[in-house]
C-alpha positions as CSV (number, residue, x, y, z in Angstrom):
1,M,20.9,8.5,31.4
2,K,20.6,4.8,32.0
3,H,17.5,5.2,34.1
4,T,16.0,7.4,31.5
5,W,16.6,4.7,28.7
6,E,15.1,2.1,31.1
7,R,11.9,4.2,31.7
8,A,11.6,4.8,27.9
9,A,12.0,1.0,27.3
10,R,9.3,0.2,29.9
11,V,6.9,2.8,28.5
12,A,7.4,1.4,24.8
13,L,6.9,-2.2,26.0
14,A,3.8,-1.2,27.9
15,A,2.5,0.5,24.8
16,V,3.1,-2.6,22.7
17,L,1.5,-4.7,25.2
18,T,-1.6,-2.5,25.4
19,A,-1.9,-2.2,21.6
20,G,-1.6,-5.9,21.3
21,A,-4.3,-6.5,23.9
22,S,-6.5,-3.9,22.3
23,A,-6.1,-5.6,18.8
24,S,-6.8,-9.0,20.5
25,A,-9.9,-7.5,22.1
26,Q,-11.0,-6.1,18.7
27,D,-10.4,-9.4,17.0
28,R,-12.5,-11.2,19.6
29,S,-15.2,-8.5,19.5
30,A,-15.4,-8.7,15.6
31,V,-15.8,-12.5,15.8
32,E,-18.4,-12.4,18.5
33,E,-20.4,-9.8,16.5
34,I,-20.2,-12.0,13.3
35,E,-21.6,-15.0,15.4
36,K,-24.4,-12.9,16.7
37,Y,-25.2,-11.8,13.1
38,R,-25.3,-15.4,12.0
39,A,-27.5,-16.4,14.9
40,A,-30.0,-13.6,14.1
41,L,-30.2,-14.7,10.6
42,G,-30.7,-18.3,11.5
43,D,-34.4,-17.8,12.2
44,G,-36.4,-18.4,9.1
45,N,-33.5,-19.6,7.0
46,P,-34.3,-19.0,3.3
47,A,-32.7,-22.3,2.5
48,E,-36.1,-23.8,3.6
49,L,-37.5,-22.8,0.1
50,W,-34.8,-24.8,-1.6
51,E,-35.5,-27.8,0.6
52,A,-39.0,-27.8,-0.2
53,R,-38.4,-27.5,-3.8
54,G,-35.8,-30.3,-3.6
55,E,-38.3,-32.6,-2.0
56,A,-40.7,-31.7,-4.8
57,L,-38.2,-32.5,-7.5
58,W,-37.1,-35.9,-5.7
59,K,-40.6,-37.1,-6.2
60,E,-41.5,-35.6,-9.6
61,K,-41.4,-37.7,-12.6
62,A,-38.9,-36.3,-15.2
63,G,-36.6,-37.0,-18.0
64,P,-37.0,-39.3,-21.1
65,R,-38.0,-42.2,-18.8
66,N,-40.6,-40.2,-17.0
67,A,-39.3,-41.5,-13.5
68,S,-38.8,-39.9,-10.2
69,L,-35.6,-40.2,-8.0
70,E,-37.5,-42.0,-5.2
71,K,-35.6,-45.1,-6.0
72,C,-32.1,-43.6,-5.9
73,D,-29.7,-45.2,-3.8
74,L,-27.6,-42.8,-1.8
75,G,-25.9,-45.5,0.2
76,L,-28.4,-46.8,2.5
77,G,-30.8,-48.4,0.1
78,P,-33.1,-47.3,-2.7
79,G,-35.1,-44.2,-1.7
80,V,-33.4,-43.9,1.8
81,V,-32.6,-40.3,2.4
82,R,-32.6,-39.7,6.1
83,G,-28.9,-39.9,7.3
84,A,-27.5,-40.7,4.0
85,Y,-25.5,-37.5,3.4
86,A,-23.7,-37.9,6.7
87,Q,-22.0,-41.1,5.3
88,L,-21.0,-39.5,2.0
89,P,-18.7,-39.7,0.0
90,R,-18.6,-43.4,0.0
91,Y,-17.9,-46.3,-2.5
92,F,-20.7,-47.5,-4.7
93,A,-20.4,-50.9,-6.0
94,D,-22.8,-50.3,-9.1
95,T,-20.4,-47.6,-10.4
96,D,-17.1,-49.0,-8.7
97,M,-16.3,-45.5,-7.7
98,V,-16.2,-43.2,-4.7
99,Q,-19.1,-40.7,-5.1
100,D,-20.2,-37.7,-3.2
101,L,-23.8,-36.5,-3.1
102,E,-23.7,-34.5,-6.3
103,S,-21.9,-37.1,-8.4
104,R,-24.5,-39.8,-7.1
105,L,-27.4,-37.6,-8.1
106,V,-25.8,-37.4,-11.6
107,T,-25.8,-41.3,-11.6
108,C,-29.3,-41.5,-10.5
109,R,-30.6,-38.9,-12.9
110,V,-28.8,-40.9,-15.8
111,T,-29.8,-44.4,-14.7
112,L,-33.4,-43.6,-13.4
113,Q,-34.7,-40.7,-15.4
114,G,-32.7,-41.4,-18.7
115,L,-30.7,-38.2,-18.9
116,T,-27.3,-38.2,-20.5
117,P,-24.3,-37.5,-18.3
118,E,-23.8,-34.1,-20.1
119,E,-27.5,-33.2,-19.3
120,A,-27.3,-34.3,-15.7
121,R,-24.3,-32.1,-15.1
122,K,-25.4,-29.1,-17.0
123,N,-25.8,-25.8,-15.0
124,P,-25.1,-27.3,-11.5
125,F,-25.1,-23.9,-9.6
126,G,-27.9,-21.5,-9.6
127,S,-27.6,-17.8,-9.9
128,T,-30.0,-14.7,-9.5
129,G,-33.1,-15.6,-11.5
130,K,-31.9,-19.0,-12.5
131,K,-33.0,-22.0,-10.2
132,V,-31.3,-25.2,-10.9
133,V,-32.3,-28.8,-10.0
134,N,-29.0,-29.6,-8.4
135,D,-29.0,-26.9,-5.7
136,A,-32.5,-27.9,-4.6
137,L,-32.0,-31.5,-4.5
138,V,-28.8,-31.0,-2.4
139,A,-30.6,-28.7,0.0
140,F,-33.4,-31.3,0.5
141,I,-31.2,-34.3,0.8
142,T,-28.6,-32.7,3.2
143,S,-31.4,-31.5,5.4
144,E,-32.5,-34.9,6.0
145,S,-29.3,-35.5,7.8
146,R,-29.8,-32.8,10.4
147,D,-28.4,-33.9,13.8
148,V,-27.1,-37.1,12.5
149,K,-23.5,-37.6,13.3
150,M,-20.9,-37.6,10.6
151,N,-19.7,-41.1,9.8
152,V,-17.6,-41.2,6.7
153,S,-15.7,-44.6,6.1
154,T,-12.4,-45.3,4.5
155,A,-12.7,-49.1,5.0
156,H,-12.8,-49.8,1.3
157,P,-9.4,-49.4,-0.5
158,K,-10.9,-46.9,-3.0
159,E,-12.4,-44.8,0.0
160,Q,-9.0,-44.7,1.5
161,A,-7.3,-43.8,-1.9
162,A,-9.8,-41.1,-2.3
163,Y,-8.9,-39.8,1.2
164,E,-5.3,-39.9,0.6
165,L,-5.6,-38.0,-2.6
166,G,-7.8,-35.4,-1.0
167,R,-5.2,-34.8,1.4
168,E,-2.5,-34.4,-1.1
169,I,-4.7,-31.9,-3.0
170,F,-5.4,-30.0,0.2
171,F,-1.6,-29.4,0.9
172,Y,-0.7,-29.0,-2.8
173,R,0.7,-25.6,-3.6
174,G,0.5,-24.1,-7.1
175,G,-0.9,-21.3,-9.3
176,P,0.4,-17.9,-9.7
177,Y,0.3,-17.1,-5.9
178,D,1.9,-20.4,-4.9
179,F,-1.3,-21.0,-2.8
180,A,-2.8,-24.2,-1.3
181,C,-6.0,-25.1,0.5
182,A,-3.7,-25.2,3.6
183,T,-2.5,-21.6,3.0
184,C,-5.8,-20.3,4.4
185,H,-7.2,-23.3,6.2
186,G,-4.1,-24.8,7.7
187,V,-3.1,-22.3,10.3
188,D,-4.7,-20.8,13.4
189,N,-6.2,-17.4,14.0
190,V,-6.4,-16.2,10.4
191,R,-9.2,-14.0,8.8
192,I,-9.9,-12.4,5.4
193,R,-11.3,-9.0,6.2
194,L,-13.9,-10.0,9.0
195,Q,-14.2,-13.6,7.9
196,D,-12.6,-15.9,10.2
197,L,-10.9,-19.0,8.5
198,P,-11.2,-22.3,10.1
199,N,-8.1,-24.5,10.6
200,L,-9.3,-27.6,8.8
201,T,-6.3,-29.5,10.1
202,R,-7.9,-29.5,13.5
203,Q,-10.8,-31.6,14.1
204,N,-13.0,-29.1,15.9
205,D,-12.6,-26.5,13.2
206,A,-13.0,-29.2,10.4
207,Q,-16.3,-30.4,12.2
208,R,-17.6,-26.9,12.5
209,A,-16.9,-25.9,9.0
210,Y,-17.9,-29.0,7.1
211,T,-21.3,-29.6,8.9
212,T,-22.6,-26.2,8.0
213,W,-22.4,-26.6,4.2
214,P,-24.4,-26.5,2.0
215,A,-25.5,-22.9,3.1
216,Y,-27.7,-20.0,2.2
217,R,-25.4,-17.1,1.2
218,V,-27.1,-13.9,2.3
219,S,-24.8,-11.8,0.1
220,Q,-25.7,-13.9,-2.9
221,G,-29.3,-14.8,-2.3
222,E,-28.6,-18.4,-3.1
223,V,-28.1,-21.8,-1.7
224,R,-24.6,-22.9,-2.3
225,T,-23.4,-26.6,-2.3
226,F,-20.0,-28.0,-1.2
227,Q,-18.9,-28.5,-4.7
228,W,-19.7,-24.8,-5.3
229,R,-17.7,-24.1,-2.2
230,L,-14.6,-26.0,-3.5
231,E,-14.8,-24.4,-6.9
232,D,-14.9,-20.9,-5.4
233,C,-11.9,-21.7,-3.2
234,F,-10.1,-22.9,-6.4
235,R,-11.1,-19.6,-8.2
236,Q,-9.7,-17.5,-5.4
237,Q,-6.4,-19.5,-5.4
238,R,-6.4,-18.7,-9.2
239,F,-6.2,-22.4,-9.8
240,P,-7.6,-24.0,-12.9
241,H,-11.4,-24.5,-13.0
242,L,-12.4,-27.5,-10.7
243,K,-14.7,-29.7,-12.8
244,F,-18.1,-30.4,-11.3
245,T,-18.3,-34.0,-9.8
246,S,-14.6,-34.6,-11.0
247,E,-12.3,-37.1,-9.2
248,A,-10.4,-34.3,-7.5
249,S,-13.4,-32.6,-6.2
250,I,-14.8,-35.8,-4.7
251,A,-11.4,-36.6,-3.2
252,L,-11.1,-33.3,-1.5
253,T,-14.6,-33.7,-0.2
254,M,-13.9,-37.1,1.2
255,F,-10.8,-35.7,3.0
256,L,-12.8,-32.9,4.6
257,A,-15.8,-34.9,5.4
258,K,-13.9,-37.7,7.0
259,N,-12.1,-35.1,9.2
260,A,-15.6,-33.9,10.4
261,N,-16.5,-37.3,11.7
262,G,-18.4,-37.5,15.0
263,A,-20.0,-34.0,14.6
264,P,-23.7,-33.7,14.2
265,F,-24.5,-32.4,10.6
266,N,-26.3,-29.1,10.8
267,A,-27.1,-27.8,7.3
268,P,-28.2,-26.1,5.1
269,A,-26.9,-23.4,7.3
270,I,-26.8,-19.7,6.7
271,K,-23.8,-17.7,6.0
272,R,-22.9,-13.9,5.2
């Protein structure tokens, strides 16, 4: 009887190990196939259409002052676009604030083109049949930092404060499901359906994730900015609406961008 139980236990253990190995192999296979899918889509990224439109909008005279954005200072001097995004968010003395790209564009559209803050923030995210200024400008400006290494500073006290606030928001749990950003993005080897979720507390994952936004979403046929990505995460957590260019959105961006330092920027990318 003893030998019978031992044999049964060995058989059961072997079955568990085989099933585990099979599941692990299936997991690896699924991730590999998704990566192949992304690589195949990478040729001829439709985001290039947004980039071209954004460059035209950057140079186009608009607003009550009939002015272009070519004198907009994104942190490297008026009109300097190349490499600017790789150092954002950052502190700007003229606003005495830490700003990300989208909040800085609001400032420039107000000060240079004469729009009201409400007009500059209106309709920030495009949808089917509705192309917006913000998405195109972000696509153009971010594309000008391709292959530039992320180098976000926290040297200024307000930059450090924004980083600390962003970290607090990342780990804050709340809402009807008691979720946090870290619930999905603070652990290893987690997926939602076939979508692998990066662990943003690890440098390699943080670098790989942050440097591929904004992105063209194949499933939506739109370029989505990083502010949109954060808003959509809040929606999925059933949190209150994340206000466009709010202090919270900029702080969370600062936390994630700083964690991506050292990696070459590679966006707008393409995603499912």
